[in-house]
Every structure is written in C-alpha cells, then in structure tokens.
N, C-alpha and C positions, 0 to 999 in steps of 0.2 A: 504494500500500500504506500501511497504517497503521504509522508508525514510532514511535508513542507507547507501544505495548505495553499499552494499557489504563490508563495512568497519568494520563490527562487529568483535571484537577480534584482530584487528591490534595493539592496545595498548599493549596487552599481548604479541603478537609476537615480537614487538619492545623491550619490557622489557626482554623477553627471549633471544633475539639476543644480547642485550646489556650485559646481564649476561654472555652469552657464550663468547662474545668478552672480557669482563673483566677477565674471568677465563683464556682465552688464553694468554692475555697480562701478567697476573700474573705468569702463568707457565713459559713463556718465560723469565720474569724477574728473577724468582727463579733459572732457569737453568743457565742463563748468569752470574748472580752474584755469584752463587755457583762455576761455572767453573773458574771465575776470582779468587775467593778466593783459590780454590784448586791449581791453577797454581802458585799463589804467594807463598803459603805455600810450595809447592814442590820446587820452586826455592830457597826459603830461606834455606830449610833443605838440599836439595840435591845439591844446587849450589856449595858449596865448593868442593864436590867430583868431579864435572865436571870441575872446574876451576883449582884446585891445584892438584899436583901430590901426591896423597895419596895411601896408600896400597890398594890392591884389597879388602881386608876384610872391611876396613873402607869405601871405595867407595860403596861397596855392601850394607853395613848397612845404610849409609846415603840415598842412592837412595831408598831402600826398606822402610825406615822410612818415607821419604818424600812422597812416593806414598801412603803408608798406611794412614798417617795423612791427606793427601790431599783428599783421598777417603772418610774418615770419616767426615771431615769437609764439603765436598761437600754434602753428605747425610744429615747432620745436618742442613745445610743452606737451602736446598730445603724443608725439612720437616718444619722447623720453619717459612719460608716465607709463605708456603701454609697453615699452621695451623693458622697463624695470619690473613691471608686473609679470611679464612673460618670463624674464630671467629668474625672478623669485619663485615662480610656480612651474619651472621647467621640469622639476623632478616630482611633481605632484602625482603623476600617474605611474611612478616607478615602484610603488609598494607591492604590486602583484606581478607574478611572472607573466611573460608574454604568451605562454602556452599553458592551458589548463593541465594540471597533473604533473607539471615539472616544477622544480625548485628554481628560485631566482638565482642566476649565476653570480650575483653580487653579494649573496649572503654567505 
C-alpha cells in the first residue's frame, strides 16, 4: 500500500515555490532600489536646472546628464543586486544528489 498519502514530492514543490518567491522579492527589491537611486541622482544633477533660472543650453545639458546618469546607475544597480543574489544562492540546489538513489559526490 501507499503510505505516503499522495504527498511525494511536496518538499521539492515547496522548495521550488520558495525559490521563485525569493527571486520575485529580489527582483522587486532591485527595481525599487534602482528606481530610488536613479530618481535621487536625477534630482541632484538636474535639480538646479529646474529650480534656478539658467540658460536653455545649461538646462538642457543638466537634464540630459541627469537622465543619462540616472539610467546608467539604474542598470548598474539592478545588475549588481541580481548578480549578488545569484552568487549567494548558486549552491542552493546542491543539497541533493543529481540522480535519485546515488550519494552526493561532494559528501
């Protein structure tokens, strides 16, 4: 008789769901923190152009520079957060052997 009650593999399903949830949270964190960083940098660089009466050329330069720098830092922040997460969790799946019934060669 089957004494498992249909619960075979639920541990893996929970682990898989937990990993997907962790990835989703990390992506959200990366995007939100990068957006905040980009907005602050844009505000610092382009802020004077929006607050003070400067020439059109200077205003255009400051706004373009702020937008460009903000976009670059947004991208760098997202990539660095996600790379760190991937590096920290690279061995998360290494707890079980690659083939059922065999021992893990690293043990």
